[in-house]
N, C-alpha and C positions, 0 to 999 in steps of 0.2 A: 491543288497544295495535296503533296503525299502522302499517304496512309503510314500512323506512325509504326505499323505494325509490319507493312512493309520492310523493315528495315531492320528489324529489331526491338525497338521498342512500343510502347503500350500508351495512354491519356490513362495518365491514374496512376502510372508502375514510381516505386518508390528504389529510387540509385540510392547508395550508399545511405540507408536509415533517415537520408534529411533530404531530397530534393526528390518532388514532384513532377512527374511528365505532365506536364501541358496539351504540348502540341506541337507540330510538326514548322520552324522555318525555313527551313531549306535544307537543299540535302548535294554536293559535292561527289569530284573525280572520285572521294577518299574517306568522305565522312557526312554526318549528320547534324544537325545544329536542332536540338527543340526550345522550348520555352517552357521554362520550370521553377516551382516554387521551393523558396528555401523555408519547408517547413520552422526552423527555429527561430532562421529573422527574419517573418514573416515578408518573405523579399523576394521579387521575381529579378530569375538569373536566367543567363542565353547558356547548355550542355551541349559542348560537340562533342559527338562521341565516334570512334571510327565504325565503317560500314564491315557488317559480319567476317564477309568472307576475305577480308582486310586485314580484321585483330590478331591474325598469327601469323606474317610474316614480319618476321623480325625486323626488315627494311622499310614495312611500311608505319609500324610503331615507333622503328628510330626516328622518323619521322616527324611525327606526333610528339610523342617525345621532344624534341626539336625546338616543334612551335614554339612548345608550353613554356618551354625557359626561355627562348630567346625574348614572347611576349612580356614575361613578369619582367626579364629585366631592367624593359627598356618602359621608365613612368611617366613619358612626355605624357599629355591630355588627348592630343593623337592618335593610342592607341587603344584601344580595347583592354579593360584589364583583363589576368588570368587571376582566380579568388581560389581558387582548388584545382587536384589531380583525382582522378579516382577510377576504377576499374567497377563493371556490374558484377551481376552474381556466374554472371559465364565467362570471365576475365577479359571482358572489353574496355579497352581504355576508353576515355573521356576526361576532358579535362573544362574547368566550369569559367567559365567570363559576367563580360557585365550585360546586364539585357540593355541592349539597345535599341530604341525605337523611333525609329526613321528611315531608309533608302540608299542603297547601295548607288555611286555616278552613272553606272548605268541602267538601270531602271528610270532614273533621273532622265536619262539622255532620250531614252524612248519616250520616256512622257512628255518633256518639255520643250524638245529638241535642245539647238547652243545654247551652249551662258554668256553672259553679256560679260565682255576680257573682265572687266575688274574682276566679278562673280568666278571664272576659272581661274584669274592668276590667282583669290584669295585661298581657294579649296588646297592649287596645288604647294600655295608657301607653308598652308598649314600640313599640309602628309609629309614637307618638306621637314618643319620640326620632326618627326616621327623618324622621317629616315635619317636625319642627320645623327639625333642623337643611339639607334640601328646601329650608323657607321664609325661611331665613336665608340662602341662594344667590340670594332668587328664584328659586324655584322648584313649580309649582302642580301637584300627584301628578294633582288632579282625572279618575285612574280607581282611587281607594281601593275595596277588595270585602275580603269574604272569600280569594275565588280570588287576589285578589293578596298575601295573608298566608300566608309559609310559618315551619312550625314545624319548631323542628327539637329535639333534646336537645341541650343542653354538655357539653362530658366533665364536669362537675358533677353531672350529673345532671335539673340543671334544664332548662323547657321555655320557650325564645323566639323571639320572633319576625324571622320577614326580611316587607323591602317590595319586592317586585318590578313590574318595565314599570311604567318608565315614560317609553312610547313616548311617551302623547298627553300629556305633561306640557309644560305654560305656562315657557317660558324666557324671565326676562327683561331678561338679561345674553345685550344680542345675541352677544359670543362663542362662547355655547355653544349660542346656535339654530341652526346649522350648516345655512341657508339654508331656513328655516318654514317654509311652504308658505302659497299668498296666498289658499289658499279654503278656506273651515271646514268640515270634515266634520260631517254631518245627523247629532247625537244624539253628539258628539265622547263618549263615557264608557257605562259602562254604568246603563241609566236608573234600575233600580230603587234606584242609590245617587247619585244628580246632584242639586244642588240647580232651586233655581226658576230662579236664574239663571241657569246651565249649561248645564239646556231651553233657554232661550230664546235665549243666545247665550254659544259656549262660550269666545270669546276674552276676551269682560269681566270671565271668572273671576277673585277673588282666593282669597290663605289660607283664607277664608270657604268656600270650601266645601268646602273638607276638611275641615275641622270638620264639616256636616254631612254628610258621607259616614261620617267615625269616628261621629258618631251616629247614625247609621244600621247601621253594623257591632255597634256595641255592642250594640243594640236585639239584633238580630237573632240574633247569640250569645246573648244572655240566652234568647230567646223563641223560635227557630225560624227567626223568619218576620220577614220586610219588616218596618215602619209603614206605607206608603201598598204596594197593588197594586192591580192592573187588570188587566179581560183581554185588553186590549187595550194598546199600544205610547200608544195616544187619553186611553184610562181612565188608565192612567197618572200620567199628562201633568197633568189634569187632578186629578187627587188630592192632584200634590204640590203644583201652584200655587195651590188651592184651598182641601181637605179637608183636617182630622185626623189625625194618625195615633190609629190605636189604641192608647188607655193601656194603659200594660204591665202593671199591677197585674190587667188582662183575663185575661191572657196567659202571667203568669210572680205568684202572689197572694204568694209568699214573695220576693220582690225586697225588697231594705232602702228601710228609709223614706229617702225623698230624693232616691234613684234616677235617677225618673223626673221628680221636677224638672231635673236635671241634663241627662235627655235630649230634653225638651220644648228647654229653652233652644239645644241643637244645631240643633234640627226648627226653628224661627224662618222665617218666611216671609222677613220681613228681615235683611237680614245685618246690621246695622246692631244688629241684638235681640238676633244670638248671642254667644258665645266670642267676643270677637276676636281670638286669639291660644291658641294650642296650648298655651300657657302657660297660661291661666284656665282652660281645659279640665281639663289635669291639676290642677291643683288642687282643681277642684271635685269631683272621683274620687277624691282622694287618702286619702278616710277611710274607703274602701271598697274601696280595695286591701289586699292581703297587705302585712307587713311588707320582706317583701323589694323587697315592687316601688315601695317609693314613694324610691329613691332616682331612679329615671323623674322624677320630678316634681324633682328638686331639678336634672336634667344637661338636663329639657327647658328649667327656666324659667334656667337660665346661657347657655345658647344662643340664646336670643334674645334675654338680655339683653346679652352681648354681641355679637350684629351691632346690636346700637342698633333693634331690635325692641318692644323691652319699655320700658316708664320708669313709674317709680313714679308718676307723674301717672294715668295707665291703672290702676292698681292700686289708688291711691285710690278712684278713681270706680266699683269695678266692684266692691270691697271683699271680699274676698277673704279670706273672717274662719277659714280651715283652711289648715292643708296648708303643708309646709315657702315656699312661694312667700314671705309675708308676710313671711319673716326674712328671704331672700336680696334682697327688693328696698326692705327699711326703708331713706325714706335718712338716719336714723340711728339706728340702734339705738343702744337702753337700757339697764342691767342689767334693769329693768321689766320691757320690750315683748321681751327675752328668754327670760326667764322665763313670760312669759303668754301665748308662741305654744309656743314647744318644752318645756315643760317634762311637758308630759301623753303627750309622744310620746317622749321618751327623759328623763324623770329624774335618770336616775347624773349622765349626761354633765354636765344642767344645770348642778347639786352642784358640779361639778370645776370648771368650765368657770369660774363664779363664785371658786370658793378663789385660779384661778391671776387671775384678773382684779385678784383684793384682793393676793395676796402683788406682780405686781407693781404696781403702785399703789403702792403701799408702801416697794416698795426705787428708784422712778423718783424717790420723792417726798425720800429719804433720800439716790440719789446727788445731786440739785438741791440741795440743802442745803447738799450738802460742798464741791460745787463754787460757790457763791456765795462761804463762806468763806474759801476759796483764793486766789478771785479779788478778797478782801478783804485778806487778807496778801499776796500780792502787790505789791498798790497804794501802801501802807507800807512804810519804813525797817522792815529785812534785823533783828530783835531777837538774838542768842543766849539762850538763858534756860539755865540751868545749873540741877541740884536734882533732887530727890525725885518721882518722881506717883504717888501715892497710887492704886491701882488699885482700881476698884469691887472685891465683896467677890468678883461671880462674873464676872469677868473672866480672861481667858489675859494674862500679863506680854508674852510675844510678839506678840499679837494689836495690831490695830488697828481699835476699836471706832468709829460712826459715831453718836452720842446723833439718838434723834426724836422730838422734841415740837417743840407749836405754838409754836413763836418767831422771832421775826427768823432771820436769818441771818450777820448779825455775834453771835450768840451761844452761836452751834451751839461744844461745844468739840471737841478732836479730839485725844485720845490719844498722845502720841505714844509708837512702844513703850521700855521702862525700859535696854534697852543700848545705847541712844543718848545716854542723860543722863550726867554726872557723877555719882561714890558722894558726892561732898562736898556739903550743904548751900549754899546758895549765900541771902543775904541778900535777895535777888530775887526768892530759888522765890518758883512761882508758887502760889497761898494756892488750895483748897480752899473752896468758900462748902457750909451749910447745904444744899443739895439737892444733892449731889456733884459740882458742876461745880467746872473751875481758871477759874478768872482771875488774865490775867497782870495784875500790881502795873506800875507808874511805874516806869520807870529815870530817876533821878537825877544829876546828875555830879558831882564832888566838884570843891569852888571851887579853881579856878585849878590844876585840874588836866590837862594832856597829853591833845590829843582821843588815842581811842586809835583805835590799827591796823584799817583795817578786818580786819573775822574774812576768814579763811580758808578755800575752800571746802575738807574732806576729802577728801582721797584717793581714790578711788572704790576698794575691794577685791570683794573676792567676797562678794556679796549672797545669805545664803541664806532660802532661803524659809520664810517661817513654817510654823509645824506648821498646818493646817488642824480646824477642827471647826465641822464646819456643820451638826451633825443633833442637834440646831437650828439656825437660825443667826441665835438672835436670843437676846440674855440679858437679864434686871431687873439695873435696879440696884438698893441696899439701900433706895434710897425708893419703890422698886415700880414705875421708870417700864420701858418695854422700849427696851430695845436691840436692834438691829440688827448682827452681825456686818461688818464693811466687808470683808475677804478671802473673803465666800463671797459676793461679789454681783459 
């Protein structure tokens, strides 16, 4: 472990009057990361400081600032959170990040060797969540590699990846660029993980360069080696530009069928032939991931869809016939498409969902029919009915029911509560037809009879809520027709 004093800080040093330096965690080409203690919050944090020899170079400071601004914009749980920024007494800029207890994937590979296919795919999908959010903000990482993927253990015991180091990220938002350098650094990134177009010009890359890097990372997690290699940088560049990757099955014979096809698509020389978005890559990896990791596929697609970077037209062109992505992006979901794509993943959820859809559709139909009936009644002169209405054998005398059947709205009958009717029959009492419905007879006035005074509305009184018996929420009449209980909707 490097001594803190060798890079400009010492154990016990207080930064910004609130952070006490404890020890060095690591040193990179541009900065040093130390563990520190937040004196006011009594919390351990990680602080990244620029190396003293770079602290007064405008380009390096701009890159450092860009990293802080890019990281703080991304809210994904799979990005190390930036908590604060500041400068030491000698003017060296630093950023304060959450303290991570774990190991990066480069060290993991050196310690344990290649990962299982499911674990490797899960780690790439988790990193894809952070990358998708970065892309939605116009940020291209440009330096994805196992050393920048840090694995921690969550409180529930599950492993989780954190994406680090947005220092050379390409930012399209000018408000976040913070004085981007005007000169392009030679081989900006890590050559083993750089796409052909990034090797040619780091400035012209887009999100598809990160997709290339994710493919290389997945290959290395599965085999312990990169798909392209060379003894010198020029040899490596030539292999990346012109050579073919070493087949996955040559190094990992037990790799699942189809996984090599996904990797080959990621490593296409022409960016137009690669997966165009992280969502497309995630959908292709969905069937190789453990069940718990498939939520990452949904999150990635949702992030890019919300940002307008994913369209149904693009998905149709790519024909992603697997994974939850099709369910999210279908322009007009139907019951058949829902069952065909989701039933093999979640058969129980599909059955429940279709049942709920059927109940809601039936209830809405009943309410629409009732509304049409009430509208017809309101348009005609009010008619006072007296008499005794016969209830269907299975109906409650204190309830209101809506008859649901395929007929015009004007034919729908509404049974009025018996308590609102006179006990004495009337010559104009409604008659019940053979099918059990009430028909309202025509009302004729007696000859030379004075006009009837307008009916007065009864004075409002306390209304007792009818007893509800909604289990079940329907009944069958004497003719076997199904009726829904209105008070249950």
